[in-house]
Backbone and ligand atoms as CSV (ligand in chain L), in Angstrom:
chain,resi,resn,atom,element,x,y,z
A,1,MET,N,N,25.512,43.186,-19.296
A,1,MET,CA,C,24.213,42.605,-19.497
A,1,MET,C,C,22.996,43.620,-19.087
A,2,ARG,N,N,22.141,43.715,-19.903
A,2,ARG,CA,C,20.941,44.620,-19.525
A,2,ARG,C,C,20.095,44.225,-18.503
A,3,LEU,N,N,19.641,45.027,-17.550
A,3,LEU,CA,C,18.782,44.520,-16.415
A,3,LEU,C,C,17.876,43.785,-16.724
A,4,TRP,N,N,17.012,43.812,-17.658
A,4,TRP,CA,C,15.920,42.971,-18.007
A,4,TRP,C,C,16.324,41.566,-18.540
A,5,LYS,N,N,17.523,41.543,-19.111
A,5,LYS,CA,C,17.991,40.274,-19.535
A,5,LYS,C,C,18.419,39.479,-18.225
A,6,LYS,N,N,19.025,40.119,-17.287
A,6,LYS,CA,C,19.291,39.493,-15.857
A,6,LYS,C,C,18.123,38.943,-15.307
A,7,ILE,N,N,16.948,39.807,-15.341
A,7,ILE,CA,C,15.840,39.330,-14.706
A,7,ILE,C,C,15.271,38.287,-15.418
A,8,ALA,N,N,15.311,38.217,-16.490
A,8,ALA,CA,C,14.636,36.950,-17.375
A,8,ALA,C,C,15.546,35.826,-17.083
A,9,LEU,N,N,16.890,35.998,-17.149
A,9,LEU,CA,C,17.591,34.789,-16.724
A,9,LEU,C,C,17.420,34.178,-15.507
A,10,ALA,N,N,17.045,35.171,-14.389
A,10,ALA,CA,C,16.976,34.788,-12.953
A,10,ALA,C,C,15.689,34.019,-13.038
A,11,LEU,N,N,14.513,34.554,-13.586
A,11,LEU,CA,C,13.408,33.926,-13.582
A,11,LEU,C,C,13.273,32.515,-14.210
A,12,ALA,N,N,14.174,32.174,-15.474
A,12,ALA,CA,C,14.017,31.086,-15.929
A,12,ALA,C,C,14.816,30.325,-14.974
A,13,ALA,N,N,15.787,30.486,-14.467
A,13,ALA,CA,C,16.481,29.806,-13.529
A,13,ALA,C,C,15.827,29.258,-12.398
A,14,VAL,N,N,14.787,30.048,-11.900
A,14,VAL,CA,C,13.960,29.690,-10.771
A,14,VAL,C,C,13.050,28.726,-11.381
A,15,PHE,N,N,12.370,28.835,-12.500
A,15,PHE,CA,C,11.488,28.101,-13.174
A,15,PHE,C,C,11.902,26.694,-13.360
A,16,VAL,N,N,13.337,26.673,-13.757
A,16,VAL,CA,C,14.131,25.247,-13.905
A,16,VAL,C,C,14.033,24.605,-12.529
A,17,ILE,N,N,14.608,25.258,-11.604
A,17,ILE,CA,C,14.663,24.855,-10.227
A,17,ILE,C,C,13.440,24.305,-9.905
A,18,LEU,N,N,12.293,25.004,-9.912
A,18,LEU,CA,C,10.879,24.495,-9.455
A,18,LEU,C,C,10.740,23.031,-10.033
A,19,GLN,N,N,11.034,22.793,-11.057
A,19,GLN,CA,C,10.707,21.531,-11.817
A,19,GLN,C,C,11.246,20.199,-10.967
A,20,PHE,N,N,12.362,20.655,-10.389
A,20,PHE,CA,C,12.889,19.491,-9.413
A,20,PHE,C,C,12.019,19.029,-8.303
A,21,PHE,N,N,10.903,20.063,-7.820
A,21,PHE,CA,C,10.269,19.772,-6.693
A,21,PHE,C,C,8.767,19.335,-7.039
A,22,ARG,N,N,8.701,17.925,-7.055
A,22,ARG,CA,C,7.540,17.212,-7.712
A,22,ARG,C,C,6.782,16.785,-6.545
A,23,PRO,N,N,5.373,17.198,-6.449
A,23,PRO,CA,C,4.581,16.393,-5.432
A,23,PRO,C,C,4.376,15.042,-5.682
A,24,GLU,N,N,4.189,14.157,-4.648
A,24,GLU,CA,C,3.845,12.778,-4.785
A,24,GLU,C,C,2.453,12.544,-5.597
A,25,LYS,N,N,2.668,11.456,-6.424
A,25,LYS,CA,C,1.051,11.303,-7.165
A,25,LYS,C,C,0.226,10.328,-6.489
A,26,ASN,N,N,-1.092,10.730,-6.885
A,26,ASN,CA,C,-2.146,9.987,-6.337
A,26,ASN,C,C,-2.372,8.936,-7.196
A,27,LEU,N,N,-1.467,7.726,-7.191
A,27,LEU,CA,C,-1.646,6.788,-7.986
A,27,LEU,C,C,-2.002,5.338,-7.513
A,28,GLY,N,N,-2.830,5.405,-6.365
A,28,GLY,CA,C,-2.913,4.189,-5.589
A,28,GLY,C,C,-4.195,3.503,-6.255
A,29,SER,N,N,-4.887,2.639,-5.737
A,29,SER,CA,C,-6.038,2.004,-6.088
A,29,SER,C,C,-7.118,1.741,-5.021
A,30,SER,N,N,-8.232,1.229,-5.533
A,30,SER,CA,C,-9.187,1.169,-4.308
A,30,SER,C,C,-8.932,0.255,-3.187
A,31,SER,N,N,-9.344,0.536,-1.999
A,31,SER,CA,C,-8.961,-0.183,-0.976
A,31,SER,C,C,-9.971,-1.427,-0.538
A,32,GLY,N,N,-10.945,-1.472,-1.242
A,32,GLY,CA,C,-11.604,-2.761,-0.793
A,32,GLY,C,C,-12.836,-1.998,0.033
A,33,HIS,N,N,-12.764,-0.510,0.267
A,33,HIS,CA,C,-13.956,0.045,0.886
A,33,HIS,C,C,-14.507,0.946,-0.220
A,34,ASP,N,N,-14.413,0.554,-1.411
A,34,ASP,CA,C,-14.746,1.447,-2.579
A,34,ASP,C,C,-16.332,1.603,-2.313
A,35,ILE,N,N,-16.854,2.519,-2.991
A,35,ILE,CA,C,-18.617,2.756,-2.766
A,35,ILE,C,C,-19.126,1.551,-3.250
A,36,ALA,N,N,-18.854,0.901,-4.424
A,36,ALA,CA,C,-19.519,-0.200,-4.979
A,36,ALA,C,C,-19.805,-1.305,-4.037
A,37,GLN,N,N,-18.812,-1.336,-2.812
A,37,GLN,CA,C,-19.064,-2.394,-1.961
A,37,GLN,C,C,-20.402,-2.337,-1.110
A,38,SER,N,N,-21.018,-1.279,-1.118
A,38,SER,CA,C,-22.325,-1.270,-0.298
A,38,SER,C,C,-23.301,-0.788,-1.054
A,39,PHE,N,N,-23.056,0.284,-2.187
A,39,PHE,CA,C,-24.118,0.952,-3.037
A,39,PHE,C,C,-24.319,0.418,-4.270
A,40,THR,N,N,-25.253,0.370,-4.974
A,40,THR,CA,C,-25.399,0.235,-6.336
A,40,THR,C,C,-25.091,1.414,-6.965
A,41,VAL,N,N,-24.102,1.443,-7.923
A,41,VAL,CA,C,-23.482,2.372,-8.863
A,41,VAL,C,C,-23.575,1.991,-10.089
A,42,PRO,N,N,-25.017,2.421,-10.877
A,42,PRO,CA,C,-25.163,2.133,-12.185
A,42,PRO,C,C,-24.113,2.454,-13.138
A,43,PRO,N,N,-24.064,2.050,-14.280
A,43,PRO,CA,C,-22.817,2.338,-15.310
A,43,PRO,C,C,-22.800,3.778,-15.555
A,44,GLY,N,N,-23.946,4.236,-15.764
A,44,GLY,CA,C,-24.305,5.846,-16.113
A,44,GLY,C,C,-23.621,6.580,-15.155
A,45,ILE,N,N,-23.952,6.200,-13.786
A,45,ILE,CA,C,-23.311,7.299,-12.716
A,45,ILE,C,C,-21.881,6.966,-12.697
A,46,GLN,N,N,-21.519,5.769,-12.665
A,46,GLN,CA,C,-20.080,5.466,-12.692
A,46,GLN,C,C,-19.360,6.310,-13.710
A,47,THR,N,N,-19.709,6.415,-14.900
A,47,THR,CA,C,-18.881,7.026,-15.887
A,47,THR,C,C,-18.795,8.651,-15.511
A,48,VAL,N,N,-19.832,9.126,-14.962
A,48,VAL,CA,C,-19.994,10.475,-14.704
A,48,VAL,C,C,-18.956,10.879,-13.449
A,49,LEU,N,N,-19.099,9.981,-12.436
A,49,LEU,CA,C,-18.223,9.977,-11.268
A,49,LEU,C,C,-16.478,9.935,-11.745
A,50,LEU,N,N,-16.600,9.040,-12.546
A,50,LEU,CA,C,-15.116,8.701,-12.778
A,50,LEU,C,C,-14.579,9.872,-13.683
A,51,ARG,N,N,-15.469,10.428,-14.486
A,51,ARG,CA,C,-14.887,11.365,-15.570
A,51,ARG,C,C,-14.869,12.699,-14.746
A,52,SER,N,N,-15.921,13.091,-14.007
A,52,SER,CA,C,-15.678,14.386,-13.496
A,52,SER,C,C,-15.338,14.608,-11.884
A,53,CYS,N,N,-15.331,13.661,-11.265
A,53,CYS,CA,C,-15.107,13.644,-9.649
A,53,CYS,C,C,-13.774,12.875,-9.154
A,54,TYR,N,N,-13.554,11.607,-9.982
A,54,TYR,CA,C,-12.444,10.735,-9.330
A,54,TYR,C,C,-11.083,11.422,-9.405
A,55,ASP,N,N,-10.748,12.378,-10.188
A,55,ASP,CA,C,-9.545,12.962,-10.198
A,55,ASP,C,C,-8.914,13.465,-8.818
A,56,CYS,N,N,-10.022,13.906,-8.064
A,56,CYS,CA,C,-9.863,14.652,-6.709
A,56,CYS,C,C,-10.679,13.697,-5.573
A,57,HIS,N,N,-11.397,12.812,-5.842
A,57,HIS,CA,C,-12.086,12.150,-4.998
A,57,HIS,C,C,-12.032,10.549,-4.998
A,58,SER,N,N,-10.718,10.318,-5.405
A,58,SER,CA,C,-10.428,8.716,-5.354
A,58,SER,C,C,-8.931,8.522,-5.090
A,59,ASN,N,N,-8.485,7.383,-5.039
A,59,ASN,CA,C,-7.234,7.236,-4.715
A,59,ASN,C,C,-6.297,7.093,-6.192
A,60,HIS,N,N,-7.011,7.441,-7.199
A,60,HIS,CA,C,-6.318,7.349,-8.380
A,60,HIS,C,C,-6.689,8.469,-9.372
A,61,THR,N,N,-5.575,9.544,-9.521
A,61,THR,CA,C,-5.936,10.459,-10.408
A,61,THR,C,C,-5.357,10.106,-11.749
A,62,VAL,N,N,-6.125,10.639,-12.936
A,62,VAL,CA,C,-5.657,10.600,-14.337
A,62,VAL,C,C,-4.986,11.983,-14.407
A,63,TYR,N,N,-3.559,11.989,-14.379
A,63,TYR,CA,C,-2.822,13.201,-14.599
A,63,TYR,C,C,-2.879,13.810,-15.884
A,64,PRO,N,N,-3.267,15.180,-16.046
A,64,PRO,CA,C,-3.012,16.024,-17.132
A,64,PRO,C,C,-1.645,16.392,-17.528
A,65,TRP,N,N,-1.565,16.942,-18.687
A,65,TRP,CA,C,-0.110,17.293,-19.000
A,65,TRP,C,C,0.393,18.305,-18.012
A,66,TYR,N,N,-0.350,19.173,-17.687
A,66,TYR,CA,C,0.126,20.261,-16.710
A,66,TYR,C,C,0.520,19.986,-15.486
A,67,ALA,N,N,0.202,18.897,-14.980
A,67,ALA,CA,C,0.832,18.496,-13.858
A,67,ALA,C,C,2.291,18.132,-13.802
A,68,GLU,N,N,2.788,18.038,-14.947
A,68,GLU,CA,C,4.245,17.621,-15.097
A,68,GLU,C,C,5.092,18.869,-15.149
A,69,ILE,N,N,4.242,20.219,-15.152
A,69,ILE,CA,C,4.954,21.397,-15.111
A,69,ILE,C,C,4.530,22.021,-13.803
A,70,GLN,N,N,5.646,22.419,-13.057
A,70,GLN,CA,C,5.258,23.238,-11.708
A,70,GLN,C,C,5.236,24.650,-12.066
A,71,PRO,N,N,4.205,25.214,-11.268
A,71,PRO,CA,C,3.561,24.908,-10.276
A,71,PRO,C,C,2.121,24.135,-10.526
A,72,GLY,N,N,2.142,23.866,-11.838
A,72,GLY,CA,C,0.784,23.130,-12.049
A,72,GLY,C,C,0.514,21.994,-11.116
A,73,GLY,N,N,1.424,21.102,-11.099
A,73,GLY,CA,C,1.241,19.954,-10.376
A,73,GLY,C,C,1.238,20.110,-8.868
A,74,TRP,N,N,1.561,21.285,-8.359
A,74,TRP,CA,C,1.283,21.648,-7.005
A,74,TRP,C,C,-0.142,22.096,-6.810
A,75,PHE,N,N,-0.598,22.847,-7.578
A,75,PHE,CA,C,-2.086,23.125,-7.614
A,75,PHE,C,C,-2.954,21.997,-7.470
A,76,LEU,N,N,-2.759,21.083,-8.419
A,76,LEU,CA,C,-3.497,19.892,-8.499
A,76,LEU,C,C,-3.508,18.971,-7.309
A,77,ALA,N,N,-2.104,18.888,-6.712
A,77,ALA,CA,C,-1.955,17.975,-5.701
A,77,ALA,C,C,-2.583,18.546,-4.429
A,78,LYS,N,N,-2.866,19.820,-4.112
A,78,LYS,CA,C,-3.565,20.518,-3.015
A,78,LYS,C,C,-5.075,20.173,-3.491
A,79,HIS,N,N,-5.608,20.435,-4.485
A,79,HIS,CA,C,-6.958,20.060,-4.697
A,79,HIS,C,C,-7.235,18.531,-4.529
A,80,ILE,N,N,-6.257,17.733,-4.655
A,80,ILE,CA,C,-6.596,16.170,-4.645
A,80,ILE,C,C,-6.412,15.960,-2.904
A,81,ARG,N,N,-5.542,16.654,-2.321
A,81,ARG,CA,C,-5.282,16.364,-0.868
A,81,ARG,C,C,-6.514,16.829,-0.394
A,82,ASP,N,N,-7.097,18.050,-0.416
A,82,ASP,CA,C,-8.317,18.651,0.182
A,82,ASP,C,C,-9.470,17.917,-0.302
A,83,GLY,N,N,-9.746,17.299,-1.570
A,83,GLY,CA,C,-10.715,16.868,-1.962
A,83,GLY,C,C,-10.960,15.502,-1.615
A,84,LYS,N,N,-10.002,14.679,-1.454
A,84,LYS,CA,C,-9.742,13.384,-0.860
A,84,LYS,C,C,-10.213,13.349,0.862
A,85,ARG,N,N,-9.608,14.194,1.377
A,85,ARG,CA,C,-10.022,14.457,2.817
A,85,ARG,C,C,-11.416,14.529,3.100
A,86,GLY,N,N,-12.222,15.172,2.243
A,86,GLY,CA,C,-13.546,15.486,2.479
A,86,GLY,C,C,-14.529,14.106,1.973
A,87,LEU,N,N,-14.065,13.695,0.726
A,87,LEU,CA,C,-14.804,12.652,0.157
A,87,LEU,C,C,-13.982,11.904,-0.875
A,88,ASN,N,N,-13.757,10.617,-0.566
A,88,ASN,CA,C,-13.139,9.552,-1.125
A,88,ASN,C,C,-14.174,8.393,-1.710
A,89,PHE,N,N,-14.185,8.353,-2.871
A,89,PHE,CA,C,-15.177,7.262,-3.445
A,89,PHE,C,C,-14.409,5.879,-3.210
A,90,ASP,N,N,-13.338,5.932,-3.273
A,90,ASP,CA,C,-12.460,4.518,-2.873
A,90,ASP,C,C,-12.483,4.073,-1.494
A,91,GLU,N,N,-12.950,5.040,-0.553
A,91,GLU,CA,C,-12.800,4.627,0.825
A,91,GLU,C,C,-14.181,4.937,1.472
A,92,TYR,N,N,-15.294,5.094,0.752
A,92,TYR,CA,C,-16.363,5.417,1.137
A,92,TYR,C,C,-17.027,4.659,2.345
A,93,THR,N,N,-17.018,3.294,1.937
A,93,THR,CA,C,-17.600,2.422,2.902
A,93,THR,C,C,-16.855,2.196,4.233
A,94,SER,N,N,-15.562,2.904,4.234
A,94,SER,CA,C,-15.007,2.865,5.769
A,94,SER,C,C,-15.530,4.055,6.328
A,95,TYR,N,N,-16.336,4.754,5.891
A,95,TYR,CA,C,-16.785,5.944,6.818
A,95,TYR,C,C,-17.832,5.478,7.548
A,96,ARG,N,N,-18.037,6.148,8.736
A,96,ARG,CA,C,-19.162,5.938,9.609
A,96,ARG,C,C,-20.571,6.003,8.926
A,97,LEU,N,N,-21.459,5.402,9.391
A,97,LEU,CA,C,-22.819,5.397,8.554
A,97,LEU,C,C,-23.192,6.742,8.321
A,98,MET,N,N,-23.144,7.695,9.347
A,98,MET,CA,C,-23.666,9.064,9.535
A,98,MET,C,C,-22.855,9.791,8.501
A,99,LYS,N,N,-21.649,9.554,8.172
A,99,LYS,CA,C,-20.873,10.185,7.325
A,99,LYS,C,C,-21.216,9.900,5.702
A,100,GLN,N,N,-21.327,8.723,5.788
A,100,GLN,CA,C,-21.755,8.202,4.262
A,100,GLN,C,C,-23.234,8.915,3.931
A,101,TYR,N,N,-24.011,8.653,4.771
A,101,TYR,CA,C,-25.325,9.364,4.593
A,101,TYR,C,C,-25.437,10.866,4.188
A,102,ARG,N,N,-24.586,11.490,5.221
A,102,ARG,CA,C,-24.388,12.905,5.047
A,102,ARG,C,C,-23.662,13.279,3.657
A,103,ARG,N,N,-22.706,12.626,3.174
A,103,ARG,CA,C,-22.055,12.721,1.874
A,103,ARG,C,C,-22.965,12.734,0.633
A,104,PHE,N,N,-23.986,11.871,0.679
A,104,PHE,CA,C,-24.885,11.909,-0.343
A,104,PHE,C,C,-25.498,13.097,-0.409
A,105,LYS,N,N,-25.798,13.793,0.671
A,105,LYS,CA,C,-26.525,15.118,0.707
A,105,LYS,C,C,-25.673,16.270,0.321
A,106,ASP,N,N,-24.200,16.075,0.787
A,106,ASP,CA,C,-23.366,17.061,0.288
A,106,ASP,C,C,-23.056,17.041,-1.178
A,107,ILE,N,N,-23.053,15.865,-1.646
A,107,ILE,CA,C,-22.759,15.773,-3.125
A,107,ILE,C,C,-24.077,16.355,-4.067
A,108,THR,N,N,-25.421,16.045,-3.582
A,108,THR,CA,C,-26.578,16.831,-4.154
A,108,THR,C,C,-26.404,18.114,-4.090
A,109,GLU,N,N,-26.070,18.853,-2.857
A,109,GLU,CA,C,-25.874,20.122,-2.684
A,109,GLU,C,C,-24.749,20.904,-3.505
A,110,ASN,N,N,-23.552,20.245,-3.605
A,110,ASN,CA,C,-22.404,20.678,-4.327
A,110,ASN,C,C,-22.817,20.698,-6.014
A,111,VAL,N,N,-23.462,19.692,-6.423
A,111,VAL,CA,C,-23.700,19.573,-7.732
A,111,VAL,C,C,-24.902,20.428,-8.158
A,112,GLU,N,N,-25.903,20.479,-7.306
A,112,GLU,CA,C,-27.081,21.597,-7.559
A,112,GLU,C,C,-26.587,22.887,-7.540
A,113,ASN,N,N,-25.545,23.347,-6.760
A,113,ASN,CA,C,-25.042,24.713,-6.781
A,113,ASN,C,C,-23.789,24.967,-7.659
A,114,ASP,N,N,-23.499,24.034,-8.403
A,114,ASP,CA,C,-22.501,24.223,-9.457
A,114,ASP,C,C,-21.289,24.228,-8.783
A,115,GLU,N,N,-21.006,23.735,-7.498
A,115,GLU,CA,C,-19.791,24.129,-6.524
A,115,GLU,C,C,-18.656,22.978,-7.044
A,116,MET,N,N,-19.172,21.819,-7.505
A,116,MET,CA,C,-18.496,20.500,-7.928
A,116,MET,C,C,-19.006,20.160,-9.389
A,117,PRO,N,N,-17.864,19.741,-10.264
A,117,PRO,CA,C,-16.470,19.713,-9.943
A,117,PRO,C,C,-16.088,21.457,-9.875
A,118,LEU,N,N,-14.845,21.381,-9.161
A,118,LEU,CA,C,-14.525,22.820,-9.144
A,118,LEU,C,C,-14.161,23.578,-10.056
A,119,PRO,N,N,-14.723,24.897,-10.318
A,119,PRO,CA,C,-14.879,25.610,-11.468
A,119,PRO,C,C,-13.434,25.962,-12.066
A,120,SER,N,N,-12.463,26.246,-11.115
A,120,SER,CA,C,-11.085,26.186,-11.777
A,120,SER,C,C,-10.557,24.989,-12.612
A,121,TYR,N,N,-11.236,23.948,-12.203
A,121,TYR,CA,C,-10.812,22.720,-12.834
A,121,TYR,C,C,-11.515,22.533,-14.245
A,122,LEU,N,N,-12.586,23.127,-14.052
A,122,LEU,CA,C,-13.549,23.096,-15.388
A,122,LEU,C,C,-12.898,23.889,-16.602
A,123,LEU,N,N,-12.138,25.055,-16.208
A,123,LEU,CA,C,-11.667,25.697,-17.138
A,123,LEU,C,C,-10.630,25.024,-17.965
A,124,ILE,N,N,-9.915,23.990,-17.563
A,124,ILE,CA,C,-9.111,23.198,-18.364
A,124,ILE,C,C,-9.593,21.865,-18.788
A,125,HIS,N,N,-10.372,21.391,-17.905
A,125,HIS,CA,C,-11.002,20.090,-18.060
A,125,HIS,C,C,-12.448,20.168,-18.537
A,126,ARG,N,N,-12.757,20.610,-19.689
A,126,ARG,CA,C,-14.105,21.166,-20.033
A,126,ARG,C,C,-15.010,19.878,-20.101
A,127,TYR,N,N,-14.498,18.844,-20.451
A,127,TYR,CA,C,-15.305,17.511,-20.636
A,127,TYR,C,C,-15.888,17.118,-19.291
A,128,ALA,N,N,-15.303,17.676,-18.258
A,128,ALA,CA,C,-15.690,17.339,-16.797
A,128,ALA,C,C,-17.312,17.964,-16.375
A,129,LYS,N,N,-17.450,19.048,-17.182
A,129,LYS,CA,C,-18.625,19.769,-16.798
A,129,LYS,C,C,-19.975,18.936,-16.942
A,130,LEU,N,N,-20.928,18.879,-15.945
A,130,LEU,CA,C,-21.945,18.156,-15.957
A,130,LEU,C,C,-22.984,18.780,-16.581
A,131,SER,N,N,-23.787,17.860,-17.412
A,131,SER,CA,C,-24.773,18.442,-18.307
A,131,SER,C,C,-26.078,18.477,-17.321
A,132,ALA,N,N,-27.109,18.925,-17.586
A,132,ALA,CA,C,-28.166,19.117,-16.787
A,132,ALA,C,C,-28.817,17.789,-16.525
A,133,THR,N,N,-28.849,16.922,-17.564
A,133,THR,CA,C,-29.278,15.492,-17.295
A,133,THR,C,C,-28.503,14.853,-16.317
A,134,GLU,N,N,-27.003,15.075,-16.523
A,134,GLU,CA,C,-26.033,14.195,-15.526
A,134,GLU,C,C,-26.433,14.819,-14.063
A,135,LYS,N,N,-26.479,16.077,-14.007
A,135,LYS,CA,C,-26.623,16.695,-12.607
A,135,LYS,C,C,-27.903,15.976,-12.018
A,136,ASN,N,N,-29.023,16.018,-12.806
A,136,ASN,CA,C,-30.371,15.379,-12.305
A,136,ASN,C,C,-30.087,13.852,-11.965
A,137,ASP,N,N,-29.454,13.112,-12.862
A,137,ASP,CA,C,-29.274,11.667,-12.590
A,137,ASP,C,C,-28.395,11.480,-11.294
A,138,LEU,N,N,-27.436,12.295,-11.112
A,138,LEU,CA,C,-26.683,12.213,-9.870
A,138,LEU,C,C,-27.587,12.659,-8.733
A,139,ILE,N,N,-28.346,13.463,-8.770
A,139,ILE,CA,C,-29.199,14.098,-7.477
A,139,ILE,C,C,-30.230,12.753,-7.334
A,140,GLN,N,N,-30.767,12.243,-8.242
A,140,GLN,CA,C,-31.779,11.049,-7.932
A,140,GLN,C,C,-31.109,10.033,-7.495
A,141,TRP,N,N,-29.818,9.787,-8.132
A,141,TRP,CA,C,-29.066,8.427,-7.268
A,141,TRP,C,C,-28.802,8.720,-5.958
A,142,CYS,N,N,-28.372,9.949,-5.406
A,142,CYS,CA,C,-28.161,10.272,-4.173
A,142,CYS,C,C,-29.165,9.959,-3.395
A,143,ALA,N,N,-30.282,10.442,-3.902
A,143,ALA,CA,C,-31.548,10.435,-3.069
A,143,ALA,C,C,-31.868,8.992,-2.879
A,144,ALA,N,N,-31.737,7.986,-4.041
A,144,ALA,CA,C,-32.112,6.711,-3.835
A,144,ALA,C,C,-31.109,6.012,-2.983
A,145,MET,N,N,-29.845,6.512,-3.025
A,145,MET,CA,C,-28.825,5.727,-1.981
A,145,MET,C,C,-29.195,6.201,-0.616
A,146,ARG,N,N,-29.765,7.110,-0.579
A,146,ARG,CA,C,-30.161,7.684,1.018
A,146,ARG,C,C,-31.237,6.746,1.447
A,147,ASP,N,N,-32.455,6.780,0.486
A,147,ASP,CA,C,-33.465,5.991,0.736
A,147,ASP,C,C,-33.096,4.496,1.294
A,148,SER,N,N,-32.102,3.926,0.414
A,148,SER,CA,C,-31.691,2.411,0.570
A,148,SER,C,C,-31.015,2.390,1.974
A,149,MET,N,N,-30.315,3.201,2.445
A,149,MET,CA,C,-29.929,3.264,3.811
A,149,MET,C,C,-30.860,3.302,4.802
A,150,LYS,N,N,-31.907,4.235,4.578
A,150,LYS,CA,C,-32.968,4.364,5.597
A,150,LYS,C,C,-33.629,2.968,5.739
A,151,THR,N,N,-33.690,2.244,4.569
A,151,THR,CA,C,-34.405,1.022,4.808
A,151,THR,C,C,-33.599,-0.122,5.540
A,152,LYS,N,N,-32.323,0.111,5.656
A,152,LYS,CA,C,-31.333,-0.905,6.251
A,152,LYS,C,C,-31.192,-0.582,7.605
A,153,PHE,N,N,-31.043,0.730,7.859
A,153,PHE,CA,C,-30.277,1.105,9.263
A,153,PHE,C,C,-31.347,1.947,10.030
A,154,PRO,N,N,-31.303,1.981,11.275
A,154,PRO,CA,C,-32.139,2.767,12.197
A,154,PRO,C,C,-31.860,4.308,11.849
A,155,VAL,N,N,-32.751,5.220,11.802
A,155,VAL,CA,C,-32.587,6.439,11.197
A,155,VAL,C,C,-31.781,7.219,12.331
A,156,ASP,N,N,-31.706,6.925,13.707
A,156,ASP,CA,C,-30.510,7.536,14.319
A,156,ASP,C,C,-29.169,7.112,14.263
A,157,SER,N,N,-28.934,6.106,13.258
A,157,SER,CA,C,-27.654,5.740,13.126
A,157,SER,C,C,-27.334,6.646,11.724
A,158,LEU,N,N,-27.987,7.372,11.192
A,158,LEU,CA,C,-28.070,7.891,9.933
A,158,LEU,C,C,-27.624,9.591,10.271
A,159,GLU,N,N,-28.788,10.070,11.109
A,159,GLU,CA,C,-28.935,11.361,11.360
A,159,GLU,C,C,-28.905,11.649,12.896
A,160,ARG,N,N,-28.017,12.630,12.992
A,160,ARG,CA,C,-28.240,13.046,14.699
A,160,ARG,C,C,-29.505,13.502,15.077
A,161,ARG,N,N,-30.007,13.187,16.194
A,161,ARG,CA,C,-31.226,13.735,16.357
A,161,ARG,C,C,-31.313,15.190,16.682
A,162,PRO,N,N,-32.137,15.945,16.395
A,162,PRO,CA,C,-32.176,17.428,16.696
A,162,PRO,C,C,-32.204,17.492,18.080
A,163,PRO,N,N,-31.352,18.642,18.632
A,163,PRO,CA,C,-31.343,18.649,20.049
A,163,PRO,C,C,-32.350,19.208,20.730
A,164,ARG,N,N,-32.702,18.626,21.853
A,164,ARG,CA,C,-34.109,19.012,22.451
A,164,ARG,C,C,-33.971,20.299,23.206
L,1,HEC,C1,C,-10.156,19.586,-9.163
L,1,HEC,C2,C,-10.503,18.587,-7.984
L,1,HEC,C3,C,-11.870,18.510,-7.712
L,1,HEC,C4,C,-12.836,17.753,-8.612
L,1,HEC,C5,C,-12.660,17.273,-10.138
L,1,HEC,C6,C,-14.081,17.486,-8.006
L,1,HEC,N1,N,-13.870,18.016,-6.616
L,1,HEC,FE1,FE,-15.066,17.803,-4.979
L,1,HEC,N2,N,-13.934,18.794,-3.961
L,1,HEC,C7,C,-12.642,19.207,-4.143
L,1,HEC,C8,C,-12.110,19.989,-3.098
L,1,HEC,C9,C,-10.596,20.552,-3.075
L,1,HEC,C10,C,-12.932,20.051,-2.063
L,1,HEC,C11,C,-12.726,20.624,-0.738
L,1,HEC,C12,C,-13.281,21.907,-0.812
L,1,HEC,C13,C,-12.793,22.746,0.509
L,1,HEC,O1,O,-12.480,22.357,1.435
L,1,HEC,O2,O,-13.508,23.952,0.360
L,1,HEC,C14,C,-14.030,19.177,-2.448
L,1,HEC,C15,C,-15.116,18.931,-1.870
L,1,HEC,C16,C,-16.312,18.514,-2.195
L,1,HEC,C17,C,-17.426,18.002,-1.204
L,1,HEC,C18,C,-17.563,18.364,0.076
L,1,HEC,C19,C,-16.999,17.426,1.073
L,1,HEC,C20,C,-16.947,17.630,2.380
L,1,HEC,O3,O,-15.980,17.795,3.335
L,1,HEC,O4,O,-17.958,18.228,2.957
L,1,HEC,C21,C,-18.200,17.320,-1.986
L,1,HEC,C22,C,-19.563,16.539,-1.748
L,1,HEC,C23,C,-17.564,17.134,-3.500
L,1,HEC,N3,N,-16.541,17.635,-3.367
L,1,HEC,C24,C,-18.361,16.304,-4.404
L,1,HEC,C25,C,-17.770,16.453,-5.757
L,1,HEC,C26,C,-18.389,15.770,-6.804
L,1,HEC,C27,C,-19.700,15.082,-6.758
L,1,HEC,C28,C,-17.695,15.746,-7.963
L,1,HEC,C29,C,-17.744,15.532,-9.247
L,1,HEC,C30,C,-19.081,16.047,-9.944
L,1,HEC,C31,C,-16.310,16.575,-7.629
L,1,HEC,N4,N,-16.471,16.940,-6.288
L,1,HEC,C32,C,-15.306,17.049,-8.309
L,1,HEC,C33,C,-12.117,19.162,-5.432
L,1,HEC,C34,C,-12.638,18.583,-6.458
């Protein structure tokens, strides 16, 4: 057998073997601590979050076809793990107040700077790209949610005081 044929067969075998190692899927549900428990999420905002953020920032991912083929599923699993660790809309109200307040700022910054949704994700999930209006709506909403927190809680429970 020619060398290139052997190499091709070996690669094909590796690819087949890879398929047996499947990451666990993120198919849970909201925990009773989802963001809507404490915050008003208007339908328009909800739609955008579900479409563009929830695959990596919730307890439930809508899996694309490439997740069934390794290593596609592994890449996605890593994004979900890292994304959920920082921000999980389904666990939002279990965070300390400071973190809830802080995350509304983080969302604004990430959206303003086009850092979220992850650019690599947008290559395949083009529908998840935020329009200028959607970005603006999200930013306004985050500001409104921060303001609503400020009316309910003392400011030192939301922001660390600057060091003296
Ligand atoms: C493909 C998965 C994916 C999608 C979709 C996605 N994110 Fe993320 N997000 C991540 C990952 C991964 C991180 C962690 C990045 C890091 O640690 O460098 C992250 C981090 C963040 C953070 C920072 C959290 C922290 O720890 O400070 C915010 C805020 C955020 N994302 C908001 C959003 C918003 C808002 C959307 C939707 C408009 C979105 N993300 C869509 C994967 C995603």
